[in-house]
C-alpha positions in Angstrom: -2.8 -3.5 -18.5 -2.5 -7.0 -17.2 1.0 -8.2 -16.2 2.1 -11.6 -14.7 5.2 -11.7 -12.6 7.2 -14.7 -11.8 10.6 -15.8 -10.3 12.4 -14.6 -13.5 11.1 -11.1 -12.8 13.0 -10.7 -9.5 15.2 -7.7 -9.2 17.8 -9.8 -7.4 18.6 -13.0 -9.5 19.8 -14.9 -6.5 16.4 -14.4 -4.7 13.3 -15.7 -6.3 10.0 -13.9 -5.9 8.4 -17.2 -4.7 11.0 -17.3 -1.8 9.5 -14.2 0.1 6.3 -13.8 2.1 5.2 -10.3 0.9 5.8 -8.2 -2.1 5.5 -4.5 -2.8 4.3 -3.9 -6.4 4.6 -0.4 -7.8 3.1 0.9 -11.0 4.4 4.1 -12.4 3.8 6.3 -15.5 7.0 8.2 -16.1 6.9 11.7 -17.6 10.5 11.3 -18.9 10.3 7.7 -19.9 12.9 6.6 -17.3 12.9 3.5 -15.0 13.7 5.5 -11.8 11.0 7.6 -10.1 11.3 11.3 -10.8 9.3 14.5 -10.0 6.1 14.6 -11.9 5.7 10.8 -12.4 2.3 9.2 -11.5 2.4 6.2 -9.2 0.4 3.7 -7.3 1.4 0.7 -5.2 0.1 -2.4 -3.3 1.5 -4.8 -0.8 0.8 -8.4 -1.7 0.9 -11.2 0.9 1.8 -14.8 -0.2 -1.8 -15.8 0.3 -2.8 -13.5 -2.6 -0.1 -15.0 -4.9 -1.6 -16.1 -8.3 -4.8 -14.0 -7.8 -5.5 -10.9 -9.8 -4.8 -7.6 -8.0 -5.6 -4.0 -9.0 -3.2 -1.0 -8.5 -4.7 2.4 -8.7 -2.3 5.1 -9.8 -3.3 7.8 -7.3 -0.4 10.1 -6.6 2.1 12.3 -8.2 5.7 12.2 -7.2 7.1 15.5 -6.0 
């Protein structure tokens, strides 16, 4: 899947994504279909520095949440 994130996607409306120097992007496949991580879900993550903003990244889903 290809997803584009912007300021409107910030989890904190008062703090724009463009105002921080590094982001942690998490991709999760939920067994139960919920937004919160749960046992059995599959997950991958990447830390993204401001210098990488606007460039495509890949996230490998490579671990199971216990």
